[in-house]
Each structure stands twice: as structure tokens, then as C-alpha cells.
NUKOL-449882 format. One line per 3 residues: number of its first residue (from 1); their letters; for each residue x, y, z of N, C-alpha, C. Coordinates in steps of 0.2 Angstrom, whole numbers. Each point is the difference from the previous one (the first is absolute). Layout:
NUKOL-449882
NUM) a) X/Y/Z/X/Y/Z/X/Y/Z ~ ... $
end
This chain:
NUKOL-449882
1) mrl) 8/61/56/2/-6/-3/-5/-1/-6 ~ 3/-2/-6/-4/-1/-6/-2/-8/0 ~ -6/-1/0/-2/-7/-1/-6/-1/-4 $
4) wia) 0/-5/-4/-6/-2/-5/-2/-7/2 ~ -6/-1/0/-3/-7/1/-4/-1/-6 ~ 1/-6/-3/-3/-2/-6/-5/-6/2 $
7) vhl) -6/0/-2/-5/-5/2/-2/-3/-7 ~ 2/-6/-1/-2/-4/-6/-5/-5/2 ~ -5/0/-5/-6/-4/1/0/-6/-5 $
10) prl) 4/-5/1/2/-5/-5/-6/-5/-2 ~ -5/0/5/-6/-5/-2/-6/4/-1 ~ 1/7/-2/-6/4/-1/-5/-2/-6 $
13) ple) 3/-3/-5/-5/-3/-5/-5/-5/2 ~ 2/-4/5/-4/-5/3/-4/3/6 ~ 3/4/4/-3/3/6/-5/5/-2 $
16) afl) 0/3/-6/-5/5/-2/-7/-4/0 ~ 0/-7/-2/-6/-4/0/-1/-4/7 ~ 6/-2/3/-1/-4/5/5/2/6 $
19) pkh) -3/5/4/4/2/6/4/-5/4 ~ 5/2/3/4/-5/3/-4/-4/6 ~ -4/3/3/-4/-3/6/-7/-3/-3 $
22) apd) -1/0/-6/-6/-4/-3/1/-7/-1 ~ -5/-4/0/1/-7/-1/3/-1/-7 ~ 4/-6/-1/3/-1/-6/-4/-5/-4 $
25) pgc) -4/2/-6/-3/-5/-4/4/-3/-5 ~ 6/2/-1/4/-2/-6/-1/5/-6 ~ 5/4/0/-1/5/-6/7/1/-3 $
28) avl) 0/2/-7/5/1/-4/-1/7/-4 ~ 4/4/0/-1/7/-3/4/0/-7 ~ -3/1/-5/4/0/-7/1/8/-2 $
31) gne) 6/1/-2/2/6/-3/3/-2/-7 ~ -2/3/-5/3/-2/-7/-1/-7/-1 ~ -5/-3/1/-2/-7/-1/4/-5/4 $
34) rvm) 4/2/5/4/-4/4/-1/1/7 ~ 1/-5/4/-1/0/8/5/5/2 ~ -2/5/4/5/4/3/-1/0/8 $
37) avs) -5/-3/3/-1/0/7/-4/-6/1 ~ 1/-4/6/-4/-5/2/-1/0/7 ~ -6/-3/2/-1/-1/7/4/-6/3 $
40) tsa) 0/-1/6/3/-5/4/-3/-7/-3 ~ -6/-1/0/-3/-6/-2/1/-1/-7 ~ 0/5/-4/2/-1/-7/7/-3/-1 $
43) wqa) 4/3/4/7/-2/0/1/-7/1 ~ -3/-2/6/0/-7/2/-3/-5/-5 ~ -4/3/-4/-3/-4/-6/4/-1/-6 $
46) gir) 6/4/0/5/0/-5/0/5/-5 ~ -4/5/1/-1/6/-4/7/5/1 ~ 3/2/-5/6/4/1/0/6/-5 $
49) ngm) 3/5/2/1/6/-4/2/-2/-7 ~ -3/3/-5/2/-1/-7/-4/-5/-4 ~ -4/-4/4/-5/-4/-3/-5/3/-4 $
52) rrg) -3/-3/-5/-6/3/-4/-6/-3/3 ~ -6/3/-1/-6/-2/2/-2/-7/-1 ~ 2/-3/-5/-2/-7/-2/4/-5/5 $
55) gvl) 6/2/1/4/-4/5/-2/0/7 ~ -3/6/2/-3/1/7/-6/-4/0 ~ -4/0/-4/-7/-3/0/1/-8/-1 $
58) tla) 6/-2/-3/1/-7/-1/3/-3/7 ~ 4/4/3/3/-3/7/-5/1/5 ~ -4/5/1/-5/2/5/-6/3/-3 $
61) pdt) -5/-4/-2/-6/3/-3/-4/4/4 ~ 1/-1/7/-4/5/4/3/6/2 ~ 6/2/-3/3/6/1/-3/6/-3 $
64) avl) -1/5/4/-3/6/-3/5/4/-4 ~ -1/0/-7/5/4/-4/-3/7/-1 ~ 4/5/2/-2/7/0/5/4/-5 $
67) drd) -3/4/-4/4/5/-4/2/6/5 ~ 6/2/-1/3/5/4/-4/6/0 ~ -2/4/5/-4/6/1/4/5/2 $
70) var) 3/4/-4/5/6/1/-4/5/4 ~ -6/1/-1/-4/6/3/-1/-2/8 ~ -1/-7/1/-1/-2/6/7/0/4 $
73) eqe) 5/-1/-3/7/0/3/1/7/2 ~ -1/5/-4/1/7/1/-4/2/6 ~ -6/-2/1/-4/2/6/4/-3/6 $
76) cvy) 2/-6/0/4/-3/6/6/5/1 ~ 4/2/-5/6/4/1/-2/6/3 ~ -6/3/-3/-2/7/3/-2/-1/7 $
79) aaa) -3/-6/2/-2/-1/7/7/0/5 ~ 5/-4/-3/6/-1/4/3/7/0 ~ 0/4/-5/3/7/0/-3/4/6 $
82) mal) -7/0/0/-3/4/5/1/-2/7 ~ 1/-7/1/2/-2/6/7/2/3 ~ 4/0/-5/7/2/1/1/8/1 $
85) lqy) -5/4/-2/1/7/1/0/2/8 ~ -2/-5/4/1/2/7/7/0/3 ~ 5/-2/-4/7/0/2/4/5/-4 $
88) tpq) -2/2/-6/3/6/-3/-4/2/-6 ~ 0/7/-1/-4/2/-6/3/-1/-7 ~ 6/-3/1/4/-2/-7/0/-7/-1 $
91) vap) -6/-2/-3/-1/-7/-3/-1/1/-7 ~ 3/-4/-4/0/0/-7/0/-7/-3 ~ -4/-1/-6/1/-6/-3/6/-1/-4 $
94) sde) 3/-5/0/6/-1/-4/-1/-4/-6 ~ -3/-6/0/-2/-4/-5/-7/-2/2 ~ -3/-4/-4/-7/-2/1/-1/-4/7 $
97) ltl) 5/-3/3/0/-4/6/4/3/5 ~ 2/6/0/5/2/5/-2/8/2 ~ 1/1/6/-1/7/3/6/2/3 $
100) lmd) 2/6/-1/7/3/4/-2/5/5 ~ 3/0/5/-1/5/6/6/3/2 ~ 0/6/1/6/4/3/-2/1/7 $
103) vga) 3/-4/4/-1/0/7/5/3/5 ~ 5/3/-3/5/3/4/-2/4/6 ~ -5/4/-1/-2/5/5/-5/-4/5 $
106) slt) -2/-6/-2/-5/-3/5/3/-5/4 ~ 7/-1/0/3/-6/3/0/1/8 ~ 1/6/2/0/1/8/-7/-1/2 $
109) lfn) -5/3/-3/-7/-1/2/-2/-7/0 ~ 2/-4/-4/-2/-7/0/5/-5/3 ~ 5/2/4/5/-4/3/4/-4/-4 $
112) gah) 2/3/-6/5/-3/-4/-2/-4/-6 ~ 4/-2/-4/-2/-3/-6/-3/-7/1 ~ 3/-4/4/-3/-6/2/-7/0/2 $
115) alc) -2/4/5/-6/1/3/-5/3/-6 ~ 2/4/-4/-4/3/-5/-2/-5/-5 ~ 5/-4/-2/-1/-6/-5/-5/-5/3 $
118) gri) 0/-1/6/-5/-4/4/-7/2/-1 ~ 0/7/1/-7/3/0/-2/0/-8 ~ 4/1/-4/-2/0/-7/-2/-7/-2 $
121) rad) 4/-5/2/-2/-7/-2/-7/-2/3 ~ -2/3/6/-6/-2/3/-6/4/-3 ~ 1/6/-3/-5/4/-3/-1/-4/-7 $
124) ira) 5/-2/-3/-1/-3/-7/-3/-7/1 ~ 2/-3/5/-4/-7/2/-7/1/1 ~ -2/5/4/-7/2/1/-4/1/-6 $
127) lgl) 3/2/-5/-3/1/-7/-1/-6/-4 ~ 3/-6/3/0/-6/-3/5/-1/-6 ~ 5/4/1/6/0/-5/6/-3/3 $
130) tas) 4/-3/-4/7/-2/2/5/5/-2 ~ 5/2/4/5/5/-2/7/-2/1 ~ 4/2/-4/7/-1/1/3/7/0 $
133) lgw) 4/1/6/3/7/1/7/0/-1 ~ 3/6/-2/7/1/0/1/7/2 ~ 6/2/3/1/7/1/7/1/-1 $
136) apt) 1/7/-2/7/2/-2/0/8/0 ~ 6/3/0/0/7/-1/-3/3/-6 ~ -1/-4/-5/-3/3/-7/-6/-5/-1 $
139) arg) -4/3/-4/-6/-3/-2/1/-6/-4 ~ 4/0/-5/2/-5/-4/4/-6/4 ~ 4/2/4/3/-4/5/-5/-4/4 $
142) awl) -5/3/2/-5/-4/4/-5/-4/-4 ~ -1/2/-6/-4/-4/-5/3/-7/-2 ~ 7/0/-1/3/-6/-2/-1/-6/5 $
145) pak) 2/1/6/-1/-6/5/-8/-1/1 ~ -4/5/0/-7/-2/1/-3/-4/-6 ~ 2/2/-6/-2/-3/-6/2/-7/-1 $
148) hgr) 7/-1/2/3/-7/-1/1/-4/6 ~ -3/3/6/1/-4/6/-5/-5/1 ~ 0/-4/5/-5/-5/2/-5/2/5 $
151) gyg) -1/6/1/-5/2/5/3/2/6 ~ 6/0/1/4/3/6/3/7/-2 ~ 0/4/5/3/6/0/7/0/-2 $
154) rtl) 3/3/-5/7/0/-2/2/8/0 ~ 6/0/2/3/7/0/6/1/-4 ~ 1/5/-4/6/2/-3/3/6/3 $
157) qmr) 6/0/1/3/6/3/5/3/-4 ~ 1/7/0/5/3/-4/6/1/4 ~ 6/-1/-3/6/1/4/3/6/-4 $
160) ilq) 2/5/3/3/6/-3/8/-1/-1 ~ 3/-1/-6/7/-1/-1/3/7/0 ~ 6/0/3/4/6/1/5/0/-6 $
end
């Protein structure tokens, strides 16, 4: 059976600086001079994606405003890819925040797609990252629900028409 799992890391710009399990001092990450990721306490202070540095500091002067660090993000993606290699040797980056895995040959070994996704989530969580997963018979089909989901596993199925 052909099955791809996509692992999207939607909070990577923030979690590269502030892992999920670290205390939250209030952070906002800027990319192209606009907020692209905020911590929970910064969100509660009114900081939203798309705001400029001045708006952030006006609303919450104690918020740490950080410039996006793509190299640091790539290190996190690399660490996640290394952790996922235990499930399949076919792990590949899709875009800067997503990894694709061809796991068709691994399903029996790891007791099916649901159990495998649970293990993947646990491994990503142990790295201090948030993941949104999607699975489908094709790589692009798995990427779509992972990228646009809300952190829950989503499945796309192909139906063969006669």
C-alpha cells in the first residue's frame, strides 16, 4: 500500500527560539518586518500576525521581538528529519516548514497509520516542536491537509473510477 505522511511545523519560526516545553517570556518573531509568529503570552497581550515592530512594542513593551533566523529553523528541520528516519529512509523536505515521508513499507512494522502518526507526533513533541500531520496515497495529497489543517491528522483517499 502506498502512503505518504506530511509533517508540517507551523510554529517553527517561534519554536526555533522558544521550544514548546520552555517557559514563555512573551515573544514575537518578525519576517519581512512583520510579525509571523507569536507566543501564547504575546497573543494574550494582543500581538497578532502581520503587525509591525512598533505596534508590538506599543501594545506590549516587554515582548521580546526577534528577527526570523532561517539557519536556526533549518537546524530544527534537520533534527526532525533525523528523528523521523527511524520510520522510513524516505524522508524529504517539501517546503521550509514541511517534511514528507513515504511510509507504505513501514505500516505493518509500526501497527498501521494511526499508531505511526502517534509515534511521529511524540518524537516531534520531544524536540519541542508543534506538528500538523496529513496522510494520503501521494506526497502532495499528504502535504495539503498537513499544511492547512489545525494540528489534527487528516486523510485524503483516492477512489479509482471505472
